[in-house]
C-alpha positions as CSV (number, residue, x, y, z in Angstrom):
1,X,-33.4,28.1,-20.9
2,X,-31.1,25.6,-19.1
3,X,-28.1,27.7,-20.1
4,X,-29.7,30.8,-18.7
5,X,-30.5,29.0,-15.4
6,X,-27.0,27.7,-15.1
7,X,-25.4,31.1,-15.8
8,X,-27.7,32.7,-13.2
9,X,-26.8,30.1,-10.6
10,X,-23.1,30.7,-11.4
11,X,-23.6,34.4,-10.8
12,X,-25.1,33.7,-7.4
13,X,-28.8,34.2,-8.2
14,X,-31.4,31.9,-6.5
15,X,-34.3,32.8,-8.7
16,X,-35.2,34.2,-12.2
17,X,-38.2,36.4,-12.7
18,X,-39.4,36.5,-16.3
19,X,-42.0,38.6,-18.0
20,X,-43.3,36.2,-20.7
21,X,-45.6,36.2,-23.6
22,X,-49.1,34.6,-22.9
23,X,-48.5,32.2,-25.8
24,X,-45.3,30.9,-24.1
25,X,-46.8,30.0,-20.8
26,X,-46.5,26.3,-21.4
27,X,-42.7,26.8,-22.1
28,X,-42.0,28.7,-18.9
29,X,-44.0,26.3,-16.8
30,X,-42.1,23.3,-18.3
31,X,-38.9,25.1,-17.3
32,X,-40.1,25.2,-13.7
33,X,-41.8,28.6,-13.8
34,X,-44.6,29.5,-11.4
35,X,-47.0,32.2,-12.5
36,X,-46.6,34.9,-9.8
37,X,-48.4,37.9,-11.4
38,X,-49.4,39.6,-14.6
39,X,-48.7,43.0,-16.0
40,X,-50.6,45.2,-18.5
41,X,-48.8,45.4,-21.9
42,X,-47.4,48.8,-22.6
43,X,-47.8,48.3,-26.4
44,X,-50.9,46.2,-26.9
45,X,-54.2,47.4,-25.3
46,X,-56.2,44.9,-23.2
47,X,-53.3,42.4,-23.1
48,X,-51.9,40.9,-19.8
49,X,-48.4,39.6,-19.8
50,X,-47.6,36.8,-17.3
51,X,-44.7,37.1,-14.8
52,X,-43.0,33.8,-13.9
53,X,-40.6,32.9,-11.2
54,X,-38.1,30.0,-11.5
55,X,-36.5,28.8,-8.3
56,X,-32.8,28.2,-9.1
57,X,-31.9,26.5,-5.8
58,X,-30.8,22.9,-6.0
59,X,-33.7,20.5,-5.1
60,X,-32.3,19.7,-1.6
61,X,-32.4,23.4,-0.9
62,X,-35.7,24.0,-2.5
63,X,-38.7,23.7,-0.2
64,X,-41.0,23.2,-3.2
65,X,-39.0,20.5,-4.9
């Protein structure tokens, strides 16, 4: 995850939006992800997939950090 964040910063992005698996929520939160929404799974009925946002700005630029 750190490598992906570094690459995204290098390319000029200031955030990552990730559709995750419900069982990986702890992982995305530990990487700085904030749950911003959910989405119905297209392949599994009655399953909601979490959507996370990770702020890639440096902490002095980040109003949350």
